[in-house]
C-alpha positions in Angstrom: -33.8 -0.8 -2.7 -33.6 3.0 -3.6 -30.9 2.2 -6.1 -33.0 -0.5 -7.7 -36.0 1.9 -8.0 -33.7 4.6 -9.5 -32.4 2.2 -12.2 -36.0 1.3 -13.1 -36.8 5.1 -13.2 -33.8 5.5 -15.5 -34.9 2.8 -17.8 -38.3 4.3 -18.1 -36.7 7.6 -19.0 -35.2 5.7 -21.9 -38.7 4.5 -22.9 -40.2 8.0 -22.8 -37.2 9.6 -24.6 -37.3 7.2 -27.5 -41.1 7.2 -27.4 -41.3 10.8 -28.2 -39.9 10.0 -31.6 -42.8 7.7 -32.1 -45.5 10.1 -31.0 -45.0 12.4 -34.1 -45.5 15.5 -32.0 -48.1 13.7 -29.8 -50.3 13.2 -32.8 -50.3 9.4 -32.6 -52.6 8.2 -29.7 -51.0 5.0 -28.4 -47.3 5.9 -28.7 -48.3 9.2 -26.9 -50.2 7.4 -24.1 -47.3 5.0 -23.6 -44.7 7.9 -23.6 -46.8 9.9 -21.1 -47.3 6.9 -18.7 -43.5 6.2 -18.9 -42.8 9.9 -18.1 -45.1 9.9 -15.1 -43.9 6.6 -13.7 -40.3 7.5 -14.2 -40.6 10.8 -12.3 -42.7 9.1 -9.6 -40.0 6.4 -9.1 -37.2 9.2 -9.2 -39.1 11.0 -6.4 -39.4 7.8 -4.4 -35.6 7.0 -4.7 -34.8 10.6 -3.7 -36.3 9.9 -0.2 -33.1 8.3 0.8 -30.5 9.1 -1.9 -28.9 12.5 -2.2 -30.8 14.7 -4.8 -27.8 15.5 -6.9 -26.7 11.9 -7.1 -30.2 10.6 -7.9 -30.9 13.1 -10.5 -27.5 12.7 -12.2 -27.8 8.9 -12.3 -31.4 9.1 -13.6 -30.4 11.5 -16.4 -27.3 9.5 -17.1 -29.1 6.3 -17.5 -31.7 8.0 -19.8 -29.0 9.7 -21.9 -26.9 6.5 -22.3 -29.9 4.4 -22.9 -31.5 6.7 -25.4 -28.2 7.1 -27.3 -27.6 3.3 -27.4 -31.3 2.7 -28.5 -30.8 5.4 -31.3 -27.6 3.6 -32.4 -29.2 0.0 -32.4 -32.8 0.8 -33.5 -32.6 4.0 -35.5 -29.3 3.8 -37.2 -27.6 6.7 -35.5 -23.9 7.2 -35.6 -21.8 4.9 -33.5 -18.5 6.8 -34.0 -15.7 6.1 -31.6 -15.9 9.5 -30.2 -19.6 9.1 -29.4 -19.1 5.7 -27.9 -16.2 7.0 -25.7 -18.4 9.9 -24.6 -21.1 7.4 -23.5 -18.5 5.3 -21.7 -17.5 8.4 -19.7 -21.1 9.0 -18.7 -21.2 5.3 -17.5 -18.0 5.8 -15.6 -19.6 8.9 -13.9 -22.7 6.9 -13.0 -20.5 4.2 -11.5 -18.5 6.9 -9.6 -21.5 8.4 -8.2 -22.9 5.0 -6.9 -19.6 4.1 -5.4 -19.2 7.4 -3.6 -22.7 7.5 -2.1 -23.0 6.3 1.4 
């Protein structure tokens, strides 16, 4: 259950990371509200997952999901670069996340 909660927390990190782009420096009300709610819920779920998962593993997986998700969202929705080097780097992060999951007892 902790891993499921952690994945949801990571996905919400993607929401707030991308949401920051749409807040325009927190000058737009509804994007700002949605971003702040996603931030709070994401961190709360991370905290809950850390009750049973190792701190370093949980935090690394949370940030990894957020980083990869935000980068992919940037490529798909915002027209950011999808260079081979960038995609390979994202693949390495995903491999690291899988490695952390497999090595946690």
